[in-house]
C-alpha positions as CSV (number, residue, x, y, z in Angstrom):
1,X,1.6,6.5,7.0
2,X,0.6,4.4,4.0
3,X,2.8,4.1,1.1
4,X,0.8,3.9,-2.1
5,X,1.8,2.6,-5.7
6,X,-0.7,3.9,-8.2
7,X,-0.9,2.4,-11.8
8,X,-3.3,2.3,-14.6
9,X,-3.8,0.7,-18.0
10,X,-1.6,-2.4,-17.5
11,X,-3.4,-3.9,-20.6
12,X,-2.5,-7.5,-19.4
13,X,1.2,-6.6,-18.8
14,X,3.2,-6.9,-15.7
15,X,6.8,-7.3,-15.2
16,X,9.6,-7.6,-12.6
17,X,10.0,-3.6,-12.6
18,X,6.2,-3.2,-11.8
19,X,6.5,-5.9,-9.1
20,X,9.7,-4.4,-7.6
21,X,7.6,-1.2,-7.0
22,X,4.7,-3.2,-5.7
23,X,7.0,-4.8,-3.1
24,X,8.1,-1.1,-1.9
25,X,4.4,-0.1,-1.3
26,X,2.0,-0.8,1.5
27,X,-1.0,-0.8,-0.8
28,X,-1.4,-0.8,-4.7
29,X,-4.3,1.1,-6.5
30,X,-5.0,0.3,-10.0
31,X,-7.2,2.7,-11.9
32,X,-8.6,0.1,-14.5
33,X,-7.8,-1.2,-18.0
34,X,-6.4,-4.2,-16.1
35,X,-6.6,-6.8,-18.9
36,X,-5.8,-10.3,-17.9
37,X,-6.5,-10.8,-14.2
38,X,-3.2,-12.5,-13.8
39,X,-1.8,-8.8,-13.3
40,X,-4.0,-8.2,-10.4
41,X,-3.3,-11.8,-8.9
42,X,0.3,-11.1,-9.2
43,X,-0.1,-7.7,-7.4
44,X,-2.6,-9.2,-4.7
45,X,0.2,-12.0,-4.0
46,X,2.6,-9.3,-2.9
47,X,0.4,-6.4,-1.2
48,X,-3.2,-5.4,-0.7
49,X,-4.9,-4.1,-3.8
50,X,-7.7,-1.6,-4.6
51,X,-8.8,-1.4,-8.1
52,X,-11.5,-0.5,-10.7
53,X,-12.3,-2.0,-14.0
54,X,-11.8,-0.2,-17.2
55,X,-13.4,-0.1,-20.7
56,X,-11.3,-3.0,-22.0
57,X,-11.8,-5.3,-19.0
58,X,-14.1,-8.2,-19.5
59,X,-16.8,-9.7,-17.4
60,X,-14.5,-11.5,-14.9
61,X,-12.8,-8.2,-14.1
62,X,-16.2,-6.6,-13.9
63,X,-17.2,-9.1,-11.3
64,X,-14.1,-8.8,-9.2
65,X,-13.8,-5.0,-9.3
66,X,-16.3,-2.0,-9.2
67,X,-16.6,0.9,-11.8
68,X,-16.1,3.3,-8.9
69,X,-14.2,2.6,-5.7
70,X,-14.6,5.2,-3.0
71,X,-12.9,4.7,0.3
72,X,-10.9,6.3,3.1
73,X,-7.2,5.9,3.5
74,X,-6.3,7.2,6.9
75,X,-8.0,10.7,6.7
76,X,-8.0,11.0,2.9
77,X,-11.3,10.4,1.1
78,X,-10.2,8.7,-2.2
79,X,-12.3,8.0,-5.3
80,X,-11.0,5.9,-8.0
81,X,-12.6,5.4,-11.5
82,X,-11.2,4.6,-15.0
83,X,-12.9,7.2,-17.2
84,X,-13.1,10.3,-14.9
85,X,-12.0,13.3,-17.0
86,X,-10.0,16.2,-15.6
87,X,-10.7,19.4,-13.6
88,X,-13.1,21.4,-15.5
89,X,-13.9,18.7,-17.9
90,X,-15.0,15.8,-15.6
91,X,-16.9,12.9,-17.3
92,X,-20.7,13.3,-17.0
93,X,-21.0,10.1,-15.1
94,X,-19.0,11.5,-12.0
95,X,-19.6,15.2,-12.5
96,X,-22.9,15.4,-10.2
97,X,-21.3,13.5,-7.3
98,X,-18.1,15.5,-7.7
99,X,-20.1,18.8,-7.3
100,X,-22.1,17.3,-4.4
101,X,-19.5,15.4,-2.4
102,X,-16.1,15.9,-3.8
103,X,-13.2,13.6,-2.5
104,X,-9.9,14.9,-1.5
105,X,-8.2,12.6,-4.0
106,X,-9.7,11.8,-7.4
107,X,-8.0,9.1,-9.4
108,X,-8.6,8.0,-13.0
109,X,-6.8,6.3,-15.8
110,X,-7.8,5.7,-19.4
111,X,-6.0,8.6,-21.1
112,X,-2.4,6.9,-20.8
113,X,-1.3,10.4,-20.1
114,X,0.3,11.2,-16.7
115,X,-1.2,14.1,-15.0
116,X,-1.4,15.5,-11.5
117,X,-3.4,18.6,-11.0
118,X,-5.0,20.6,-8.2
119,X,-8.7,21.3,-8.7
120,X,-9.3,24.5,-6.9
121,X,-13.1,24.6,-7.7
122,X,-13.6,21.3,-5.8
123,X,-10.6,21.5,-3.5
124,X,-9.3,18.1,-4.4
125,X,-6.1,16.6,-5.9
126,X,-6.6,14.9,-9.3
127,X,-4.2,12.1,-10.4
128,X,-3.8,10.0,-13.5
129,X,-0.8,7.7,-13.4
130,X,-0.5,7.4,-17.0
131,X,0.0,3.7,-18.3
132,X,2.2,1.1,-16.9
133,X,1.5,-1.4,-19.6
134,X,3.0,-1.7,-23.1
135,X,-0.2,-1.4,-25.1
136,X,-1.2,2.2,-26.4
137,X,0.3,5.3,-27.8
138,X,2.2,6.3,-24.8
139,X,6.2,6.2,-25.2
140,X,7.2,5.9,-21.6
141,X,5.5,3.7,-19.0
142,X,4.7,5.6,-16.0
143,X,3.3,5.0,-12.4
144,X,2.9,7.3,-9.2
145,X,4.1,6.7,-5.7
146,X,3.0,8.8,-2.7
147,X,2.4,8.6,1.0
148,X,-0.8,9.2,2.9
149,X,0.1,10.6,6.3
150,X,-3.1,11.2,8.2
151,X,-5.0,13.8,6.0
152,X,-2.1,14.6,4.0
153,X,-0.8,13.4,0.7
154,X,2.9,13.7,0.6
155,X,6.2,12.6,-1.2
156,X,4.6,12.5,-4.7
157,X,7.1,10.7,-7.0
158,X,6.9,10.0,-10.7
159,X,8.1,6.6,-11.8
160,X,9.2,6.3,-15.4
161,X,9.8,2.7,-16.1
162,X,11.2,2.7,-19.6
163,X,10.4,3.3,-23.2
164,X,8.0,0.9,-24.6
165,X,9.3,-2.0,-26.6
């Protein structure tokens, strides 16, 4: 079993609360808009990290992280991208691949809106962890925690950090 912490849209912000949850995970996945790479450096100092760059990320982030990160975690085919859309409204840049070869778990960020939704058409679970940073319109900082156990996604938990300052 692999314990995952999923976050997005940190926009250069990391604090002790985020790091507390990082330490509880086996792996951390970041769905883009990292901001300053000190965020991912702090995470990597604690746990293995899989990440993608987002639309606000600079050339250094784009050299270190891909636009799309597709991989297997135990028996789950995972695809992380920053701007992916939602079931029925996928971004044109992912739509064709989604139709031809859908993953079991599709993750994106960008909207700052936490959403977990099952896509019946593509038989996949869609996750957006909201925003863990303080920049943006969201009022509550959020992340997701879950376990991957073989080919199952289990024990999904929404982490509400605090109202933004």
